[in-house]
N, C-alpha and C positions, 0 to 999 in steps of 0.2 A: 475322110469324114466318119465312116462307119467305125474305124478304129477308135477315134476319139469318143464317139457315142458309147461304144462298148466299155471303155475305161470308166466313163462317168457312170454308166449303168451299174457296173460291178462295184464301184465305190459306194454308190447309193444303197445297193442291196446289202453290202457288208455293214454299212453304217446302221441300217435299219435292224438287221439281224443282231448286231452287237448290242444295240440299245435294248432290244427286247430281252436278250439273254441277261443283261445286267439288271433289268427291272424285274424279271420273273424269278431269277434265282441267283444266289451269291456265287462267287468264284469257286468252282469245283472241278476236279480232274478225274 
């Protein structure tokens, strides 16, 4: 159970961070 919850949580965090990065600034390296 905890493993599944962790995977969902990580996916959610990465999705939110990715969205914020895309909205705040264009692709830069």
